[in-house]
C-alpha positions as CSV (number, residue, x, y, z in Angstrom):
1,M,-31.8,37.5,-2.4
2,S,-29.9,40.2,-0.5
3,D,-26.3,41.1,-0.9
4,D,-24.7,43.1,1.9
5,R,-22.5,45.0,-0.6
6,L,-25.7,47.1,-1.1
7,I,-26.5,49.5,1.8
8,V,-29.9,51.2,1.4
9,A,-30.1,54.7,2.8
10,L,-33.3,55.2,4.8
11,D,-33.5,58.9,4.0
12,V,-37.1,59.2,5.2
13,P,-38.3,61.6,8.0
14,N,-39.2,59.2,10.8
15,I,-39.1,55.7,12.3
16,V,-42.6,54.9,11.1
17,M,-41.7,55.5,7.5
18,G,-38.4,53.8,7.9
19,L,-40.0,50.6,9.2
20,D,-42.6,50.7,6.5
21,L,-39.8,50.9,3.9
22,A,-37.9,48.1,5.6
23,D,-41.1,46.0,5.4
24,R,-41.5,46.7,1.7
25,L,-37.8,45.8,1.1
26,G,-38.1,42.6,3.2
27,E,-35.4,40.0,2.4
28,A,-34.1,42.0,-0.6
29,V,-32.0,44.1,1.7
30,S,-29.8,43.2,4.7
31,F,-27.9,46.4,5.3
32,Y,-29.3,49.9,6.1
33,K,-27.9,53.4,6.5
34,I,-29.5,55.8,9.0
35,G,-28.4,59.4,8.7
36,L,-28.8,62.8,10.4
37,G,-32.1,63.5,8.7
38,M,-33.7,60.7,10.7
39,L,-32.0,61.5,14.0
40,T,-34.9,63.5,15.4
41,G,-37.4,61.2,13.9
42,G,-36.4,58.2,16.0
43,G,-33.2,57.2,14.2
44,L,-31.5,55.5,17.1
45,A,-34.7,53.5,17.9
46,L,-34.9,52.5,14.3
47,A,-31.3,51.4,14.3
48,N,-32.0,49.3,17.4
49,E,-35.1,47.7,15.9
50,L,-33.4,46.8,12.6
51,K,-30.3,45.4,14.4
52,Q,-31.8,43.6,17.4
53,E,-35.2,42.6,16.2
54,R,-34.8,42.1,12.5
55,G,-31.2,40.9,12.3
56,K,-30.1,43.6,9.8
57,R,-26.7,45.3,9.6
58,V,-26.8,49.0,10.4
59,F,-24.6,52.0,9.3
60,L,-25.2,55.1,11.4
61,D,-24.1,58.0,9.3
62,M,-23.6,60.8,11.8
63,K,-20.4,62.4,10.4
64,L,-19.3,63.4,13.9
65,F,-17.0,66.4,14.2
66,D,-16.0,68.1,17.5
67,I,-13.2,68.3,20.0
68,G,-11.6,65.0,20.8
69,A,-13.2,64.4,24.2
70,T,-16.7,65.0,22.8
71,V,-16.2,62.7,19.8
72,E,-14.8,60.0,22.1
73,A,-17.8,60.3,24.4
74,A,-20.3,60.3,21.6
75,V,-18.8,57.3,19.9
76,K,-18.6,55.4,23.2
77,G,-22.3,56.0,23.7
78,L,-23.3,55.2,20.2
79,A,-21.3,52.0,20.2
80,Q,-23.7,50.6,22.8
81,Y,-26.2,50.2,20.0
82,D,-24.1,47.4,18.4
83,L,-23.7,49.4,15.2
84,D,-21.8,47.9,12.3
85,F,-20.5,51.2,10.9
86,L,-20.3,54.8,12.3
87,T,-19.0,57.8,10.4
88,V,-16.9,60.7,11.6
89,H,-15.1,63.4,9.7
90,G,-11.8,62.3,8.4
91,D,-9.6,64.8,10.3
92,P,-6.9,62.7,12.0
93,Q,-7.6,64.1,15.5
94,V,-11.3,63.2,15.1
95,V,-10.5,59.7,13.9
96,R,-8.1,59.1,16.7
97,A,-10.8,60.1,19.3
98,A,-13.4,58.0,17.6
99,A,-11.1,55.0,17.6
100,E,-10.6,55.4,21.3
101,G,-14.3,55.7,22.0
102,R,-15.3,52.5,20.2
103,K,-12.7,50.3,22.0
104,G,-14.3,47.1,23.2
105,S,-17.0,47.2,20.6
106,A,-17.3,45.7,17.1
107,T,-18.4,49.1,15.5
108,K,-16.2,50.1,12.6
109,I,-15.2,53.7,12.3
110,L,-15.4,55.1,8.8
111,A,-13.9,58.4,8.0
112,V,-15.5,60.9,5.6
113,T,-13.0,62.2,3.1
114,V,-14.8,64.8,0.8
115,L,-18.6,64.7,0.5
116,T,-19.8,63.3,-2.9
117,S,-22.1,66.4,-3.3
118,L,-19.0,68.7,-3.5
119,D,-16.9,69.8,-6.4
120,R,-13.8,72.1,-6.7
121,A,-16.0,75.2,-6.7
122,D,-17.5,74.1,-3.4
123,L,-14.1,73.5,-1.9
124,D,-13.0,77.0,-3.0
125,A,-16.1,78.5,-1.3
126,N,-15.2,76.6,1.9
127,L,-11.5,77.8,1.8
128,I,-10.2,74.3,1.3
129,V,-6.6,74.0,0.1
130,P,-6.2,74.4,-3.6
131,G,-5.7,71.3,-5.8
132,D,-7.4,68.5,-7.6
133,I,-10.4,67.2,-5.6
134,H,-9.4,63.6,-6.2
135,E,-5.9,64.1,-4.9
136,I,-7.3,65.9,-1.8
137,T,-9.6,63.0,-1.2
138,L,-6.8,60.5,-1.6
139,E,-4.6,62.4,0.9
140,R,-7.4,62.7,3.4
141,A,-8.1,59.0,3.1
142,A,-4.5,58.1,3.8
143,R,-4.3,60.4,6.8
144,A,-7.5,59.0,8.2
145,L,-6.4,55.4,7.8
146,D,-3.1,56.2,9.4
147,A,-5.0,57.7,12.4
148,G,-6.9,54.4,13.0
149,A,-10.0,54.5,10.8
150,D,-11.4,51.1,9.8
151,G,-12.3,52.5,6.4
152,V,-13.3,55.5,4.5
153,I,-16.3,57.1,2.8
154,A,-15.4,58.4,-0.6
155,S,-17.0,58.9,-4.0
156,P,-16.8,55.9,-6.4
157,Q,-14.6,58.0,-8.6
158,E,-11.8,57.8,-6.0
159,A,-12.3,54.2,-5.0
160,A,-9.6,52.7,-7.2
161,M,-7.0,55.3,-6.1
162,I,-7.8,54.7,-2.4
163,R,-7.7,50.9,-2.8
164,A,-4.2,51.3,-4.2
165,L,-2.9,53.0,-1.1
166,P,-0.7,50.9,1.2
167,Q,-2.8,52.0,4.1
168,A,-5.9,50.6,2.5
169,A,-4.9,47.0,2.8
170,G,-7.7,45.2,4.7
171,K,-9.6,48.4,5.2
172,L,-13.2,49.2,4.1
173,I,-14.2,51.6,1.3
174,V,-17.9,52.6,1.2
175,T,-19.1,54.7,-1.7
176,P,-22.2,56.9,-1.7
177,G,-23.0,58.7,-4.9
178,V,-23.8,55.4,-6.6
179,R,-26.5,55.6,-9.3
180,P,-27.9,52.6,-11.2
181,A,-27.6,52.9,-15.0
182,G,-30.2,55.4,-16.2
183,S,-30.9,57.0,-12.8
184,A,-31.1,60.7,-12.1
185,L,-28.0,62.2,-10.4
186,G,-30.0,64.3,-7.9
187,D,-27.6,66.4,-5.8
188,Q,-24.6,64.1,-6.4
189,K,-21.7,65.3,-8.5
190,R,-19.1,62.5,-8.4
191,V,-21.0,59.3,-9.3
192,A,-20.6,55.9,-10.8
193,T,-22.7,52.8,-11.4
194,P,-22.8,49.9,-8.8
195,Y,-20.7,47.7,-11.1
196,Q,-18.0,50.4,-11.6
197,A,-17.8,51.2,-7.8
198,I,-17.4,47.6,-6.8
199,T,-15.0,46.8,-9.6
200,D,-12.8,49.8,-8.6
201,G,-12.4,48.6,-5.0
202,A,-15.5,49.6,-3.0
203,D,-16.7,47.0,-0.4
204,H,-20.1,48.6,-0.1
205,V,-22.2,51.0,-2.1
206,V,-24.9,53.3,-0.6
207,V,-28.1,53.9,-2.6
208,G,-31.0,55.9,-1.4
209,R,-33.5,57.7,-3.7
210,P,-33.3,55.3,-6.7
211,I,-34.6,52.6,-4.3
212,W,-36.9,54.3,-1.8
213,K,-38.6,56.5,-4.4
214,A,-39.2,53.5,-6.7
215,E,-42.8,52.1,-7.1
216,N,-41.4,48.7,-6.0
217,P,-38.4,49.3,-3.7
218,A,-37.5,45.6,-3.4
219,Q,-37.4,45.3,-7.2
220,A,-35.2,48.4,-7.4
221,A,-32.8,46.9,-4.8
222,Q,-32.6,43.7,-6.7
223,A,-31.9,45.7,-9.9
224,V,-28.9,47.3,-8.1
225,I,-27.6,44.0,-6.9
226,S,-27.9,42.5,-10.4
227,E,-25.4,45.1,-11.5
228,F,-22.7,43.9,-9.1
229,P,-19.8,41.9,-10.4
230,A,-19.7,38.3,-9.2
231,R,-17.9,37.9,-5.9
């Protein structure tokens, strides 16, 4: 039985492998994420196949960032694919342009706060303002929501703080960096279990490698779902 709180990241090279994985997952998964790594391997065609032919929900994780007019045009074009979620960087001017571009569609704009693979040392290397990474994430979330985002992407370690923001009422929180109990962390640095992420206020969790690298991906997906608290 699927549960759309789980979004499976199709982090495979091309549409052929993506469809094969979707076949193996079958009815165990109803929501998929397609990211930049798949873009040149037929990612948009895969999104269309999953959405229109298989009745799945689709999250296109492009993390768009550019001048306002370009972001608006890109979002307007992508919204024609009837996507459920689309990501942009959480800078307010980018979010405002994206919100303008998706007008007339049901696509939800999610703002990336601070990537879950980053820690304070990474922010220092990138010349990001000094301060606690959780506080920076919280402030970026608040500004993105004020600018018109439908929700935010943040690590599960910040989900509770973001959910407590006045601006977060009725908004979505989607958390990558989720690892089932006992899973390897990989390149993620700010992680939590599926249970903790949902309990702390996330609406959806994104899980990739622990599922698609499993010998039985459908069984691995069901194991993640079994960790969720009851609705």
